[in-house]
mmCIF file as Biopython writes it, N, C-alpha, C and O atoms, coordinates in Angstrom:
data_model
#
loop_
_atom_site.group_PDB
_atom_site.id
_atom_site.type_symbol
_atom_site.label_atom_id
_atom_site.label_alt_id
_atom_site.label_comp_id
_atom_site.label_asym_id
_atom_site.label_entity_id
_atom_site.label_seq_id
_atom_site.pdbx_PDB_ins_code
_atom_site.Cartn_x
_atom_site.Cartn_y
_atom_site.Cartn_z
_atom_site.occupancy
_atom_site.B_iso_or_equiv
_atom_site.auth_seq_id
_atom_site.auth_asym_id
_atom_site.pdbx_PDB_model_num
ATOM 1   N N  . MET A ? 1  ? 3.573   7.538   3.353   1.0 0.0 1  A 1 
ATOM 2   C CA . MET A ? 1  ? 2.774   7.982   2.236   1.0 0.0 1  A 1 
ATOM 3   C C  . MET A ? 1  ? 3.442   9.122   1.494   1.0 0.0 1  A 1 
ATOM 4   O O  . MET A ? 1  ? 3.127   9.380   0.332   1.0 0.0 1  A 1 
ATOM 5   N N  . SER A ? 2  ? 4.363   9.808   2.157   1.0 0.0 2  A 1 
ATOM 6   C CA . SER A ? 2  ? 5.024   10.911  1.473   1.0 0.0 2  A 1 
ATOM 7   C C  . SER A ? 2  ? 5.793   10.416  0.252   1.0 0.0 2  A 1 
ATOM 8   O O  . SER A ? 2  ? 5.917   11.145  -0.731  1.0 0.0 2  A 1 
ATOM 9   N N  . TYR A ? 3  ? 6.312   9.188   0.297   1.0 0.0 3  A 1 
ATOM 10  C CA . TYR A ? 3  ? 7.010   8.624   -0.864  1.0 0.0 3  A 1 
ATOM 11  C C  . TYR A ? 3  ? 6.108   8.676   -2.091  1.0 0.0 3  A 1 
ATOM 12  O O  . TYR A ? 3  ? 6.540   9.094   -3.165  1.0 0.0 3  A 1 
ATOM 13  N N  . PHE A ? 4  ? 4.869   8.255   -1.936  1.0 0.0 4  A 1 
ATOM 14  C CA . PHE A ? 4  ? 3.940   8.213   -3.060  1.0 0.0 4  A 1 
ATOM 15  C C  . PHE A ? 4  ? 3.607   9.622   -3.546  1.0 0.0 4  A 1 
ATOM 16  O O  . PHE A ? 4  ? 3.545   9.865   -4.751  1.0 0.0 4  A 1 
ATOM 17  N N  . HIS A ? 5  ? 3.394   10.544  -2.621  1.0 0.0 5  A 1 
ATOM 18  C CA . HIS A ? 5  ? 3.103   11.930  -3.003  1.0 0.0 5  A 1 
ATOM 19  C C  . HIS A ? 5  ? 4.306   12.574  -3.691  1.0 0.0 5  A 1 
ATOM 20  O O  . HIS A ? 5  ? 4.158   13.243  -4.714  1.0 0.0 5  A 1 
ATOM 21  N N  . GLU A ? 6  ? 5.487   12.371  -3.132  1.0 0.0 6  A 1 
ATOM 22  C CA . GLU A ? 6  ? 6.702   12.966  -3.704  1.0 0.0 6  A 1 
ATOM 23  C C  . GLU A ? 6  ? 6.988   12.453  -5.110  1.0 0.0 6  A 1 
ATOM 24  O O  . GLU A ? 6  ? 7.609   13.152  -5.911  1.0 0.0 6  A 1 
ATOM 25  N N  . ASN A ? 7  ? 6.542   11.243  -5.413  1.0 0.0 7  A 1 
ATOM 26  C CA . ASN A ? 7  ? 6.801   10.640  -6.719  1.0 0.0 7  A 1 
ATOM 27  C C  . ASN A ? 7  ? 5.566   10.626  -7.614  1.0 0.0 7  A 1 
ATOM 28  O O  . ASN A ? 7  ? 5.521   9.901   -8.608  1.0 0.0 7  A 1 
ATOM 29  N N  . ASP A ? 8  ? 4.564   11.429  -7.258  1.0 0.0 8  A 1 
ATOM 30  C CA . ASP A ? 8  ? 3.337   11.567  -8.052  1.0 0.0 8  A 1 
ATOM 31  C C  . ASP A ? 8  ? 2.690   10.222  -8.373  1.0 0.0 8  A 1 
ATOM 32  O O  . ASP A ? 8  ? 2.243   9.984   -9.496  1.0 0.0 8  A 1 
ATOM 33  N N  . ILE A ? 9  ? 2.650   9.349   -7.370  1.0 0.0 9  A 1 
ATOM 34  C CA . ILE A ? 9  ? 2.010   8.046   -7.524  1.0 0.0 9  A 1 
ATOM 35  C C  . ILE A ? 9  ? 0.655   8.129   -6.826  1.0 0.0 9  A 1 
ATOM 36  O O  . ILE A ? 9  ? 0.594   8.320   -5.611  1.0 0.0 9  A 1 
ATOM 37  N N  . PRO A ? 10 ? -0.425  7.988   -7.583  1.0 0.0 10 A 1 
ATOM 38  C CA . PRO A ? 10 ? -1.751  8.093   -6.958  1.0 0.0 10 A 1 
ATOM 39  C C  . PRO A ? 10 ? -1.986  6.942   -5.985  1.0 0.0 10 A 1 
ATOM 40  O O  . PRO A ? 10 ? -1.617  5.798   -6.249  1.0 0.0 10 A 1 
ATOM 41  N N  . ILE A ? 11 ? -2.604  7.269   -4.864  1.0 0.0 11 A 1 
ATOM 42  C CA . ILE A ? 11 ? -2.903  6.259   -3.856  1.0 0.0 11 A 1 
ATOM 43  C C  . ILE A ? 11 ? -4.341  6.411   -3.381  1.0 0.0 11 A 1 
ATOM 44  O O  . ILE A ? 11 ? -4.964  7.460   -3.542  1.0 0.0 11 A 1 
ATOM 45  N N  . GLN A ? 12 ? -4.839  5.352   -2.804  1.0 0.0 12 A 1 
ATOM 46  C CA . GLN A ? 12 ? -6.150  5.380   -2.162  1.0 0.0 12 A 1 
ATOM 47  C C  . GLN A ? 12 ? -5.929  4.944   -0.721  1.0 0.0 12 A 1 
ATOM 48  O O  . GLN A ? 12 ? -5.404  3.860   -0.467  1.0 0.0 12 A 1 
ATOM 49  N N  . ILE A ? 13 ? -6.325  5.782   0.209   1.0 0.0 13 A 1 
ATOM 50  C CA . ILE A ? 13 ? -6.152  5.482   1.626   1.0 0.0 13 A 1 
ATOM 51  C C  . ILE A ? 13 ? -7.482  4.981   2.172   1.0 0.0 13 A 1 
ATOM 52  O O  . ILE A ? 13 ? -8.530  5.583   1.940   1.0 0.0 13 A 1 
ATOM 53  N N  . LYS A ? 14 ? -7.422  3.876   2.899   1.0 0.0 14 A 1 
ATOM 54  C CA . LYS A ? 14 ? -8.625  3.324   3.514   1.0 0.0 14 A 1 
ATOM 55  C C  . LYS A ? 14 ? -8.436  3.325   5.020   1.0 0.0 14 A 1 
ATOM 56  O O  . LYS A ? 14 ? -7.410  2.874   5.529   1.0 0.0 14 A 1 
ATOM 57  N N  . ASP A ? 15 ? -9.429  3.832   5.721   1.0 0.0 15 A 1 
ATOM 58  C CA . ASP A ? 15 ? -9.381  3.994   7.174   1.0 0.0 15 A 1 
ATOM 59  C C  . ASP A ? 15 ? -10.036 2.793   7.847   1.0 0.0 15 A 1 
ATOM 60  O O  . ASP A ? 15 ? -11.262 2.725   7.945   1.0 0.0 15 A 1 
ATOM 61  N N  . ILE A ? 16 ? -9.218  1.842   8.312   1.0 0.0 16 A 1 
ATOM 62  C CA . ILE A ? 16 ? -9.772  0.624   8.911   1.0 0.0 16 A 1 
ATOM 63  C C  . ILE A ? 16 ? -10.312 0.856   10.315  1.0 0.0 16 A 1 
ATOM 64  O O  . ILE A ? 16 ? -10.977 -0.020  10.868  1.0 0.0 16 A 1 
ATOM 65  N N  . VAL A ? 17 ? -10.039 2.012   10.898  1.0 0.0 17 A 1 
ATOM 66  C CA . VAL A ? 17 ? -10.555 2.324   12.231  1.0 0.0 17 A 1 
ATOM 67  C C  . VAL A ? 17 ? -11.987 2.847   12.145  1.0 0.0 17 A 1 
ATOM 68  O O  . VAL A ? 17 ? -12.838 2.471   12.951  1.0 0.0 17 A 1 
ATOM 69  N N  . ASN A ? 18 ? -12.251 3.712   11.170  1.0 0.0 18 A 1 
ATOM 70  C CA . ASN A ? 18 ? -13.548 4.374   11.090  1.0 0.0 18 A 1 
ATOM 71  C C  . ASN A ? 18 ? -14.451 3.879   9.966   1.0 0.0 18 A 1 
ATOM 72  O O  . ASN A ? 18 ? -15.599 4.314   9.866   1.0 0.0 18 A 1 
ATOM 73  N N  . ASP A ? 19 ? -13.959 2.983   9.120   1.0 0.0 19 A 1 
ATOM 74  C CA . ASP A ? 19 ? -14.739 2.497   7.983   1.0 0.0 19 A 1 
ATOM 75  C C  . ASP A ? 19 ? -14.863 0.974   8.068   1.0 0.0 19 A 1 
ATOM 76  O O  . ASP A ? 19 ? -13.910 0.257   7.762   1.0 0.0 19 A 1 
ATOM 77  N N  . PRO A ? 20 ? -16.035 0.477   8.483   1.0 0.0 20 A 1 
ATOM 78  C CA . PRO A ? 20 ? -16.214 -0.972  8.629   1.0 0.0 20 A 1 
ATOM 79  C C  . PRO A ? 20 ? -15.959 -1.752  7.338   1.0 0.0 20 A 1 
ATOM 80  O O  . PRO A ? 20 ? -15.444 -2.869  7.387   1.0 0.0 20 A 1 
ATOM 81  N N  . ASP A ? 21 ? -16.312 -1.182  6.189   1.0 0.0 21 A 1 
ATOM 82  C CA . ASP A ? 21 ? -16.058 -1.864  4.918   1.0 0.0 21 A 1 
ATOM 83  C C  . ASP A ? 21 ? -14.556 -2.007  4.669   1.0 0.0 21 A 1 
ATOM 84  O O  . ASP A ? 21 ? -14.097 -3.047  4.196   1.0 0.0 21 A 1 
ATOM 85  N N  . ALA A ? 22 ? -13.800 -0.968  4.985   1.0 0.0 22 A 1 
ATOM 86  C CA . ALA A ? 22 ? -12.342 -1.023  4.825   1.0 0.0 22 A 1 
ATOM 87  C C  . ALA A ? 22 ? -11.748 -2.065  5.772   1.0 0.0 22 A 1 
ATOM 88  O O  . ALA A ? 22 ? -10.830 -2.795  5.395   1.0 0.0 22 A 1 
ATOM 89  N N  . LEU A ? 23 ? -12.262 -2.137  6.987   1.0 0.0 23 A 1 
ATOM 90  C CA . LEU A ? 23 ? -11.779 -3.133  7.942   1.0 0.0 23 A 1 
ATOM 91  C C  . LEU A ? 23 ? -12.081 -4.546  7.452   1.0 0.0 23 A 1 
ATOM 92  O O  . LEU A ? 23 ? -11.238 -5.435  7.569   1.0 0.0 23 A 1 
ATOM 93  N N  . ASN A ? 24 ? -13.268 -4.758  6.910   1.0 0.0 24 A 1 
ATOM 94  C CA . ASN A ? 24 ? -13.616 -6.077  6.371   1.0 0.0 24 A 1 
ATOM 95  C C  . ASN A ? 24 ? -12.699 -6.457  5.217   1.0 0.0 24 A 1 
ATOM 96  O O  . ASN A ? 24 ? -12.251 -7.600  5.129   1.0 0.0 24 A 1 
ATOM 97  N N  . GLU A ? 25 ? -12.417 -5.503  4.332   1.0 0.0 25 A 1 
ATOM 98  C CA . GLU A ? 25 ? -11.512 -5.764  3.213   1.0 0.0 25 A 1 
ATOM 99  C C  . GLU A ? 25 ? -10.113 -6.111  3.726   1.0 0.0 25 A 1 
ATOM 100 O O  . GLU A ? 25 ? -9.470  -7.031  3.221   1.0 0.0 25 A 1 
ATOM 101 N N  . PHE A ? 26 ? -9.654  -5.374  4.724   1.0 0.0 26 A 1 
ATOM 102 C CA . PHE A ? 26 ? -8.360  -5.611  5.358   1.0 0.0 26 A 1 
ATOM 103 C C  . PHE A ? 26 ? -8.290  -7.050  5.879   1.0 0.0 26 A 1 
ATOM 104 O O  . PHE A ? 26 ? -7.308  -7.757  5.653   1.0 0.0 26 A 1 
ATOM 105 N N  . ARG A ? 27 ? -9.330  -7.464  6.568   1.0 0.0 27 A 1 
ATOM 106 C CA . ARG A ? 27 ? -9.377  -8.821  7.129   1.0 0.0 27 A 1 
ATOM 107 C C  . ARG A ? 27 ? -9.486  -9.884  6.038   1.0 0.0 27 A 1 
ATOM 108 O O  . ARG A ? 27 ? -8.881  -10.950 6.150   1.0 0.0 27 A 1 
ATOM 109 N N  . GLU A ? 28 ? -10.256 -9.599  4.983   1.0 0.0 28 A 1 
ATOM 110 C CA . GLU A ? 28 ? -10.403 -10.554 3.876   1.0 0.0 28 A 1 
ATOM 111 C C  . GLU A ? 28 ? -9.067  -10.848 3.202   1.0 0.0 28 A 1 
ATOM 112 O O  . GLU A ? 28 ? -8.860  -11.938 2.668   1.0 0.0 28 A 1 
ATOM 113 N N  . HIS A ? 29 ? -8.171  -9.879  3.229   1.0 0.0 29 A 1 
ATOM 114 C CA . HIS A ? 29 ? -6.840  -10.064 2.645   1.0 0.0 29 A 1 
ATOM 115 C C  . HIS A ? 29 ? -5.889  -10.748 3.631   1.0 0.0 29 A 1 
ATOM 116 O O  . HIS A ? 29 ? -4.712  -10.946 3.330   1.0 0.0 29 A 1 
ATOM 117 N N  . GLY A ? 30 ? -6.405  -11.104 4.808   1.0 0.0 30 A 1 
ATOM 118 C CA . GLY A ? 30 ? -5.588  -11.795 5.798   1.0 0.0 30 A 1 
ATOM 119 C C  . GLY A ? 30 ? -4.575  -10.899 6.477   1.0 0.0 30 A 1 
ATOM 120 O O  . GLY A ? 30 ? -3.541  -11.373 6.950   1.0 0.0 30 A 1 
ATOM 121 N N  . CYS A ? 31 ? -4.859  -9.616  6.530   1.0 0.0 31 A 1 
ATOM 122 C CA . CYS A ? 31 ? -3.914  -8.660  7.103   1.0 0.0 31 A 1 
ATOM 123 C C  . CYS A ? 31 ? -4.141  -8.507  8.606   1.0 0.0 31 A 1 
ATOM 124 O O  . CYS A ? 31 ? -5.269  -8.545  9.097   1.0 0.0 31 A 1 
ATOM 125 N N  . PHE A ? 32 ? -3.026  -8.333  9.316   1.0 0.0 32 A 1 
ATOM 126 C CA . PHE A ? 32 ? -3.079  -8.126  10.760  1.0 0.0 32 A 1 
ATOM 127 C C  . PHE A ? 32 ? -2.218  -6.953  11.198  1.0 0.0 32 A 1 
ATOM 128 O O  . PHE A ? 32 ? -2.162  -6.637  12.387  1.0 0.0 32 A 1 
ATOM 129 N N  . ALA A ? 33 ? -1.543  -6.302  10.252  1.0 0.0 33 A 1 
ATOM 130 C CA . ALA A ? 33 ? -0.673  -5.171  10.567  1.0 0.0 33 A 1 
ATOM 131 C C  . ALA A ? 33 ? -0.794  -4.135  9.457   1.0 0.0 33 A 1 
ATOM 132 O O  . ALA A ? 33 ? -1.195  -4.452  8.338   1.0 0.0 33 A 1 
ATOM 133 N N  . THR A ? 34 ? -0.447  -2.912  9.776   1.0 0.0 34 A 1 
ATOM 134 C CA . THR A ? 34 ? -0.456  -1.836  8.795   1.0 0.0 34 A 1 
ATOM 135 C C  . THR A ? 34 ? 0.944   -1.254  8.698   1.0 0.0 34 A 1 
ATOM 136 O O  . THR A ? 34 ? 1.728   -1.422  9.632   1.0 0.0 34 A 1 
ATOM 137 N N  . PRO A ? 35 ? 1.289   -0.585  7.622   1.0 0.0 35 A 1 
ATOM 138 C CA . PRO A ? 35 ? 0.450   -0.351  6.453   1.0 0.0 35 A 1 
ATOM 139 C C  . PRO A ? 35 ? 0.402   -1.571  5.543   1.0 0.0 35 A 1 
ATOM 140 O O  . PRO A ? 35 ? 1.300   -2.414  5.547   1.0 0.0 35 A 1 
ATOM 141 N N  . VAL A ? 36 ? -0.661  -1.638  4.772   1.0 0.0 36 A 1 
ATOM 142 C CA . VAL A ? 36 ? -0.791  -2.649  3.724   1.0 0.0 36 A 1 
ATOM 143 C C  . VAL A ? 36 ? -0.866  -1.894  2.409   1.0 0.0 36 A 1 
ATOM 144 O O  . VAL A ? 36 ? -1.676  -0.981  2.252   1.0 0.0 36 A 1 
ATOM 145 N N  . ILE A ? 37 ? -0.028  -2.277  1.477   1.0 0.0 37 A 1 
ATOM 146 C CA . ILE A ? 37 ? 0.005   -1.639  0.164   1.0 0.0 37 A 1 
ATOM 147 C C  . ILE A ? 37 ? -0.371  -2.701  -0.857  1.0 0.0 37 A 1 
ATOM 148 O O  . ILE A ? 37 ? 0.237   -3.770  -0.905  1.0 0.0 37 A 1 
ATOM 149 N N  . MET A ? 38 ? -1.375  -2.401  -1.671  1.0 0.0 38 A 1 
ATOM 150 C CA . MET A ? 38 ? -1.804  -3.317  -2.726  1.0 0.0 38 A 1 
ATOM 151 C C  . MET A ? 38 ? -1.458  -2.688  -4.071  1.0 0.0 38 A 1 
ATOM 152 O O  . MET A ? 38 ? -1.853  -1.557  -4.354  1.0 0.0 38 A 1 
ATOM 153 N N  . ILE A ? 39 ? -0.719  -3.425  -4.896  1.0 0.0 39 A 1 
ATOM 154 C CA . ILE A ? 39 ? -0.376  -2.969  -6.240  1.0 0.0 39 A 1 
ATOM 155 C C  . ILE A ? 39 ? -0.692  -4.108  -7.192  1.0 0.0 39 A 1 
ATOM 156 O O  . ILE A ? 39 ? -0.082  -5.175  -7.126  1.0 0.0 39 A 1 
ATOM 157 N N  . ASP A ? 40 ? -1.648  -3.874  -8.075  1.0 0.0 40 A 1 
ATOM 158 C CA . ASP A ? 40 ? -2.054  -4.893  -9.053  1.0 0.0 40 A 1 
ATOM 159 C C  . ASP A ? 40 ? -2.316  -6.243  -8.397  1.0 0.0 40 A 1 
ATOM 160 O O  . ASP A ? 40 ? -1.906  -7.283  -8.912  1.0 0.0 40 A 1 
ATOM 161 N N  . GLY A ? 41 ? -2.998  -6.219  -7.261  1.0 0.0 41 A 1 
ATOM 162 C CA . GLY A ? 41 ? -3.361  -7.445  -6.570  1.0 0.0 41 A 1 
ATOM 163 C C  . GLY A ? 41 ? -2.267  -8.048  -5.706  1.0 0.0 41 A 1 
ATOM 164 O O  . GLY A ? 41 ? -2.504  -9.035  -5.010  1.0 0.0 41 A 1 
ATOM 165 N N  . LYS A ? 42 ? -1.066  -7.465  -5.740  1.0 0.0 42 A 1 
ATOM 166 C CA . LYS A ? 42 ? 0.028   -7.960  -4.900  1.0 0.0 42 A 1 
ATOM 167 C C  . LYS A ? 42 ? 0.014   -7.195  -3.583  1.0 0.0 42 A 1 
ATOM 168 O O  . LYS A ? 42 ? -0.067  -5.967  -3.567  1.0 0.0 42 A 1 
ATOM 169 N N  . LYS A ? 43 ? 0.092   -7.931  -2.484  1.0 0.0 43 A 1 
ATOM 170 C CA . LYS A ? 43 ? -0.006  -7.344  -1.151  1.0 0.0 43 A 1 
ATOM 171 C C  . LYS A ? 43 ? 1.379   -7.176  -0.538  1.0 0.0 43 A 1 
ATOM 172 O O  . LYS A ? 43 ? 2.203   -8.091  -0.570  1.0 0.0 43 A 1 
ATOM 173 N N  . PHE A ? 44 ? 1.621   -5.992  0.019   1.0 0.0 44 A 1 
ATOM 174 C CA . PHE A ? 44 ? 2.838   -5.696  0.766   1.0 0.0 44 A 1 
ATOM 175 C C  . PHE A ? 44 ? 2.419   -5.273  2.166   1.0 0.0 44 A 1 
ATOM 176 O O  . PHE A ? 44 ? 1.604   -4.363  2.319   1.0 0.0 44 A 1 
ATOM 177 N N  . VAL A ? 45 ? 2.958   -5.912  3.172   1.0 0.0 45 A 1 
ATOM 178 C CA . VAL A ? 45 ? 2.720   -5.480  4.546   1.0 0.0 45 A 1 
ATOM 179 C C  . VAL A ? 45 ? 3.979   -4.757  4.982   1.0 0.0 45 A 1 
ATOM 180 O O  . VAL A ? 45 ? 5.073   -5.321  4.973   1.0 0.0 45 A 1 
ATOM 181 N N  . GLY A ? 46 ? 3.811   -3.504  5.363   1.0 0.0 46 A 1 
ATOM 182 C CA . GLY A ? 46 ? 4.961   -2.654  5.630   1.0 0.0 46 A 1 
ATOM 183 C C  . GLY A ? 46 ? 5.338   -1.933  4.350   1.0 0.0 46 A 1 
ATOM 184 O O  . GLY A ? 46 ? 4.673   -2.086  3.325   1.0 0.0 46 A 1 
ATOM 185 N N  . PHE A ? 47 ? 6.396   -1.154  4.406   1.0 0.0 47 A 1 
ATOM 186 C CA . PHE A ? 47 ? 6.811   -0.397  3.232   1.0 0.0 47 A 1 
ATOM 187 C C  . PHE A ? 47 ? 8.265   -0.692  2.930   1.0 0.0 47 A 1 
ATOM 188 O O  . PHE A ? 47 ? 9.143   -0.464  3.762   1.0 0.0 47 A 1 
ATOM 189 N N  . ASP A ? 48 ? 8.510   -1.200  1.739   1.0 0.0 48 A 1 
ATOM 190 C CA . ASP A ? 48 ? 9.862   -1.457  1.243   1.0 0.0 48 A 1 
ATOM 191 C C  . ASP A ? 48 ? 9.965   -0.741  -0.096  1.0 0.0 48 A 1 
ATOM 192 O O  . ASP A ? 48 ? 9.452   -1.221  -1.108  1.0 0.0 48 A 1 
ATOM 193 N N  . GLU A ? 49 ? 10.631  0.407   -0.097  1.0 0.0 49 A 1 
ATOM 194 C CA . GLU A ? 49 ? 10.693  1.249   -1.292  1.0 0.0 49 A 1 
ATOM 195 C C  . GLU A ? 49 ? 11.209  0.491   -2.507  1.0 0.0 49 A 1 
ATOM 196 O O  . GLU A ? 49 ? 10.648  0.610   -3.596  1.0 0.0 49 A 1 
ATOM 197 N N  . GLU A ? 50 ? 12.257  -0.278  -2.333  1.0 0.0 50 A 1 
ATOM 198 C CA . GLU A ? 50 ? 12.840  -1.004  -3.463  1.0 0.0 50 A 1 
ATOM 199 C C  . GLU A ? 50 ? 11.848  -2.011  -4.046  1.0 0.0 50 A 1 
ATOM 200 O O  . GLU A ? 50 ? 11.724  -2.133  -5.264  1.0 0.0 50 A 1 
ATOM 201 N N  . GLU A ? 51 ? 11.155  -2.718  -3.187  1.0 0.0 51 A 1 
ATOM 202 C CA . GLU A ? 51 ? 10.182  -3.711  -3.653  1.0 0.0 51 A 1 
ATOM 203 C C  . GLU A ? 51 ? 9.006   -3.039  -4.359  1.0 0.0 51 A 1 
ATOM 204 O O  . GLU A ? 51 ? 8.541   -3.521  -5.392  1.0 0.0 51 A 1 
ATOM 205 N N  . VAL A ? 52 ? 8.530   -1.936  -3.807  1.0 0.0 52 A 1 
ATOM 206 C CA . VAL A ? 52 ? 7.428   -1.202  -4.433  1.0 0.0 52 A 1 
ATOM 207 C C  . VAL A ? 52 ? 7.848   -0.701  -5.810  1.0 0.0 52 A 1 
ATOM 208 O O  . VAL A ? 52 ? 7.095   -0.840  -6.774  1.0 0.0 52 A 1 
ATOM 209 N N  . GLU A ? 53 ? 9.034   -0.126  -5.911  1.0 0.0 53 A 1 
ATOM 210 C CA . GLU A ? 53 ? 9.501   0.383   -7.200  1.0 0.0 53 A 1 
ATOM 211 C C  . GLU A ? 53 ? 9.677   -0.738  -8.214  1.0 0.0 53 A 1 
ATOM 212 O O  . GLU A ? 53 ? 9.408   -0.548  -9.400  1.0 0.0 53 A 1 
ATOM 213 N N  . GLN A ? 54 ? 10.123  -1.894  -7.763  1.0 0.0 54 A 1 
ATOM 214 C CA . GLN A ? 54 ? 10.284  -3.026  -8.666  1.0 0.0 54 A 1 
ATOM 215 C C  . GLN A ? 54 ? 8.926   -3.422  -9.246  1.0 0.0 54 A 1 
ATOM 216 O O  . GLN A ? 54 ? 8.809   -3.669  -10.446 1.0 0.0 54 A 1 
ATOM 217 N N  . VAL A ? 55 ? 7.917   -3.480  -8.406  1.0 0.0 55 A 1 
ATOM 218 C CA . VAL A ? 55 ? 6.580   -3.848  -8.874  1.0 0.0 55 A 1 
ATOM 219 C C  . VAL A ? 55 ? 6.016   -2.773  -9.796  1.0 0.0 55 A 1 
ATOM 220 O O  . VAL A ? 55 ? 5.327   -3.084  -10.768 1.0 0.0 55 A 1 
ATOM 221 N N  . LEU A ? 56 ? 6.303   -1.526  -9.498  1.0 0.0 56 A 1 
ATOM 222 C CA . LEU A ? 56 ? 5.822   -0.430  -10.337 1.0 0.0 56 A 1 
ATOM 223 C C  . LEU A ? 56 ? 6.623   -0.303  -11.629 1.0 0.0 56 A 1 
ATOM 224 O O  . LEU A ? 56 ? 6.228   0.429   -12.537 1.0 0.0 56 A 1 
ATOM 225 N N  . GLY A ? 57 ? 7.751   -1.016  -11.715 1.0 0.0 57 A 1 
ATOM 226 C CA . GLY A ? 57 ? 8.581   -0.944  -12.912 1.0 0.0 57 A 1 
ATOM 227 C C  . GLY A ? 57 ? 9.366   0.344   -13.000 1.0 0.0 57 A 1 
ATOM 228 O O  . GLY A ? 57 ? 9.687   0.807   -14.094 1.0 0.0 57 A 1 
ATOM 229 N N  . ARG A ? 58 ? 9.679   0.927   -11.852 1.0 0.0 58 A 1 
ATOM 230 C CA . ARG A ? 58 ? 10.397  2.197   -11.816 1.0 0.0 58 A 1 
ATOM 231 C C  . ARG A ? 58 ? 11.843  1.958   -11.410 1.0 0.0 58 A 1 
ATOM 232 O O  . ARG A ? 58 ? 12.147  0.987   -10.717 1.0 0.0 58 A 1 
ATOM 233 N N  . ALA A ? 59 ? 12.727  2.835   -11.839 1.0 0.0 59 A 1 
ATOM 234 C CA . ALA A ? 59 ? 14.113  2.803   -11.380 1.0 0.0 59 A 1 
ATOM 235 C C  . ALA A ? 59 ? 14.152  3.345   -9.958  1.0 0.0 59 A 1 
ATOM 236 O O  . ALA A ? 59 ? 13.353  4.209   -9.596  1.0 0.0 59 A 1 
ATOM 237 N N  . ARG A ? 60 ? 15.057  2.852   -9.174  1.0 0.0 60 A 1 
ATOM 238 C CA . ARG A ? 60 ? 15.204  3.355   -7.804  1.0 0.0 60 A 1 
ATOM 239 C C  . ARG A ? 60 ? 15.514  4.846   -7.865  1.0 0.0 60 A 1 
ATOM 240 O O  . ARG A ? 60 ? 16.411  5.275   -8.590  1.0 0.0 60 A 1 
ATOM 241 N N  . LEU A ? 61 ? 14.762  5.628   -7.097  1.0 0.0 61 A 1 
ATOM 242 C CA . LEU A ? 61 ? 14.856  7.080   -7.192  1.0 0.0 61 A 1 
ATOM 243 C C  . LEU A ? 61 ? 15.917  7.685   -6.289  1.0 0.0 61 A 1 
ATOM 244 O O  . LEU A ? 61 ? 16.329  8.822   -6.518  1.0 0.0 61 A 1 
ATOM 245 N N  . SER A ? 62 ? 16.367  6.975   -5.285  1.0 0.0 62 A 1 
ATOM 246 C CA . SER A ? 62 ? 17.324  7.588   -4.360  1.0 0.0 62 A 1 
ATOM 247 C C  . SER A ? 62 ? 18.749  7.233   -4.702  1.0 0.0 62 A 1 
ATOM 248 O O  . SER A ? 62 ? 19.675  7.670   -4.019  1.0 0.0 62 A 1 
#
């Protein structure tokens, strides 16, 4: 998550352990592992900086 904070990208964190609604949403998306990143309806399981930046339309920062 530090990537998003360092690049001033707003995020919403959902706690699937303590929030039953978040867990239901997680399951509805067919997810079985974390982290899950949703950008404009596109689902990413795990974190791939290059792929996230491509979807965000940003130049690679590193």
